[in-house]
Every structure is written in structure tokens, then in C-alpha cells.
LOKEKE-236668 format. One record per residue: residue in three letters; x, y, z of N, C-alpha, C in turn. Coordinates in Angstrom, 2 decimals, m for minus. Each point is the difference from the previous one (the first is absolute). Layout:
N
ALA  X  Y  Z  X  Y  Z  X  Y  Z
...
END
This chain:
71
UNK  0.94  m1.07  0.03  m0.97  0.98  m0.07  0.81  1.76  m0.16
UNK  m0.11  0.44  m0.78  1.04  1.06  m0.38  m1.13  0.83  1.08
UNK  0.79  1.20  0.87  0.00  1.25  0.83  0.44  0.89  m0.35
UNK  m0.93  0.82  m0.15  0.78  1.35  m0.35  m0.74  1.29  0.88
UNK  0.40  0.82  0.14  m0.13  1.13  0.74  m0.07  1.64  m0.27
UNK  m1.16  0.44  0.20  m0.31  1.17  m1.28  m0.84  0.83  1.60
UNK  0.46  1.41  m0.61  m0.82  1.31  0.99  m1.32  0.48  m0.38
UNK  m0.70  m0.33  0.53  m1.44  0.68  m0.69  m0.24  1.56  1.28
UNK  m1.07  0.46  m1.10  m0.56  1.28  1.15  m0.83  m0.38  1.49
UNK  m0.24  0.73  0.80  m0.87  m0.31  0.50  m0.44  1.03  0.94
UNK  m1.41  0.72  0.28  0.03  1.39  0.83  m0.39  0.00  1.01
UNK  0.40  0.84  0.79  m0.26  m0.23  1.28  m1.32  0.67  0.52
UNK  m0.45  0.24  0.99  m1.07  0.87  0.66  0.77  0.63  0.57
UNK  m1.28  1.52  0.35  0.60  1.12  0.68  0.09  m0.44  1.27
UNK  0.49  0.90  0.95  m0.16  m0.27  1.22  0.51  1.29  0.84
UNK  m1.07  0.61  0.15  0.35  1.67  0.93  0.43  0.88  m1.23
UNK  1.40  0.41  0.32  0.48  0.98  m0.65  0.88  m0.58  m0.89
UNK  0.07  m1.18  m0.44  0.55  m0.48  m0.95  m0.73  m0.63  m1.11
UNK  0.30  0.63  m1.14  m0.31  m0.60  m1.49  m0.04  m1.19  m0.04
UNK  m0.61  m0.55  m1.12  0.01  m1.38  m0.08  0.83  0.02  m1.06
UNK  0.79  m1.09  m0.16  1.24  m0.02  m0.69  0.03  m1.56  m1.14
UNK  1.17  0.45  m1.52  m0.12  m1.14  m0.21  1.28  m0.71  0.85
UNK  m0.15  m1.42  m0.11  1.11  m0.76  0.61  0.14  m1.08  m1.32
UNK  1.52  m0.45  0.29  0.18  m1.50  m0.73  m0.21  m1.32  0.87
UNK  m0.38  m0.66  m0.68  m0.35  m1.60  0.78  1.25  m0.79  m0.75
UNK  0.73  m1.05  0.67  0.89  m0.40  m0.46  m1.09  m1.48  m0.10
UNK  m0.21  m0.28  m1.34  m0.45  m1.41  m0.09  0.35  m1.29  m0.30
UNK  m0.09  m1.28  0.76  0.35  m1.29  m0.39  m0.59  m1.17  m0.67
UNK  m1.38  1.02  m0.09  m0.81  m1.04  m0.89  m0.54  0.92  m0.95
UNK  m0.95  m0.98  m1.01  m0.27  0.58  m1.48  m1.47  1.25  0.76
UNK  0.30  1.52  m0.78  m1.46  0.71  0.47  m0.90  m0.49  m0.36
UNK  m0.42  m1.10  m0.38  m1.12  m0.37  m0.43  m0.75  m1.13  1.62
UNK  1.16  m0.13  0.59  m0.70  m0.23  1.66  m0.25  0.59  0.85
UNK  0.61  1.66  m0.29  m0.41  0.98  1.04  m1.85  m0.28  0.04
UNK  m0.28  0.38  1.34  m1.59  m0.05  0.15  m0.10  1.52  0.53
UNK  0.55  1.35  0.27  m0.73  1.20  0.24  0.06  0.02  1.49
UNK  0.81  m1.04  0.58  0.52  0.55  1.01  0.94  0.43  0.24
UNK  0.55  0.50  1.29  1.41  1.27  m0.21  1.14  m0.87  0.22
UNK  1.01  0.67  m0.46  0.83  m0.77  m0.14  1.20  0.81  0.61
UNK  1.38  m0.77  0.52  0.97  0.71  1.03  0.61  0.95  m0.86
UNK  0.46  1.70  m0.64  0.58  m0.29  m0.69  1.66  0.20  0.18
UNK  0.77  0.31  m1.00  1.38  m0.56  0.71  0.32  1.42  1.06
UNK  m0.61  1.14  0.15  0.66  1.03  0.93  m0.87  m0.52  1.75
UNK  m1.02  m0.63  m0.74  m0.44  m0.96  1.53  m1.73  0.51  0.40
UNK  m0.10  0.84  m0.92  m1.15  0.66  0.31  m1.30  m1.72  m0.93
UNK  m0.89  0.33  0.50  m1.19  m0.23  m0.61  m0.77  0.50  m1.05
UNK  m0.09  m0.84  m0.95  m1.00  0.77  m1.39  m0.35  m1.57  m0.60
UNK  m1.32  1.08  m0.81  m0.84  m0.91  m0.68  0.80  0.00  m1.88
UNK  0.41  m1.17  m0.19  0.28  m0.12  m1.66  m1.00  m0.11  m0.52
UNK  0.68  1.15  m1.19  m0.86  0.48  m1.06  0.79  m0.58  m1.26
UNK  m0.35  m1.72  m0.30  1.04  0.02  m1.25  m0.30  0.59  m1.42
UNK  m0.76  0.75  0.16  m0.37  0.65  m1.58  1.42  1.60  0.05
UNK  0.04  0.17  1.36  1.38  0.84  0.01  1.13  m0.29  m0.50
UNK  0.68  0.62  m0.43  1.68  m0.50  m0.27  0.71  0.58  1.21
UNK  1.17  m0.70  0.04  0.97  0.66  0.96  1.39  m0.06  m0.87
UNK  0.43  0.82  0.38  0.34  1.44  0.63  m1.37  0.91  m0.49
UNK  m0.61  0.63  1.10  m0.82  0.83  m0.70  0.66  1.36  0.43
UNK  m0.35  1.28  m0.52  0.24  1.44  m0.19  m0.83  0.48  0.60
UNK  0.56  1.62  0.83  m0.81  0.71  0.92  0.11  0.33  1.37
UNK  m0.33  1.02  0.21  0.02  0.51  1.49  m0.29  m1.30  0.87
UNK  m1.04  m0.49  m0.31  m0.64  m1.06  1.16  0.71  m1.40  m0.03
UNK  1.23  0.00  m0.04  0.40  m1.33  m0.22  0.43  0.07  1.00
UNK  0.38  m1.25  0.83  0.97  m0.27  0.91  1.45  0.15  m0.14
UNK  0.29  1.09  0.75  2.03  0.44  m0.55  0.37  m1.64  0.91
UNK  m0.18  m0.44  0.73  0.89  m1.82  0.90  m0.35  m0.43  m1.63
UNK  m1.02  m0.44  m0.26  m0.22  m0.62  m0.90  1.22  m0.10  m1.29
UNK  m0.43  1.00  m0.17  0.92  0.64  m1.18  0.90  0.05  m0.06
UNK  0.73  0.24  0.86  1.43  m0.33  0.74  0.46  m1.65  m0.15
UNK  m0.85  m0.83  0.53  0.38  m1.24  0.39  m0.24  m0.97  m1.46
UNK  m0.93  0.24  m0.90  m0.14  m0.28  m1.42  0.96  0.00  m1.04
UNK  0.92  1.16  0.46  1.02  0.41  m1.07  0.93  m1.03  m0.54
END
């Protein structure tokens, strides 16, 4: 069985003064197996995977830690 690792985009929820951000989630399984639950982002945040959104994301609403860790 060939196992590949990919980063997918995931969106977090806004909490108080913190805005919702796009995060990177490292998947060790096919995207088709994602069930819509929250996943652990590379920065340690919980975020809901959005397979339709590519990673890396651009813009001001991207988690700086995820952007740095996935370079």
C-alpha cells in the first residue's frame, strides 16, 4: 500500500477577538476519507478540512505558523 502525505486547507472558527483563519492539515490518508470533522492543523489548532480549497492559501486570513511550517 502506497501512503502519501499531503497538506489540505482547513478553516478554523473565530474565537472572541481571534478571527477565523485558514490552516494547513497534514493528511496521511486520502482526501475522500475526510468526514467533515475537525482535524489537527500543523500549528496545533483544530480546524475543519475543506478539500475544495487548495493549500497553500494566500491572503491575510492564513495562519502564519501553518504557512511557515509547510514551506
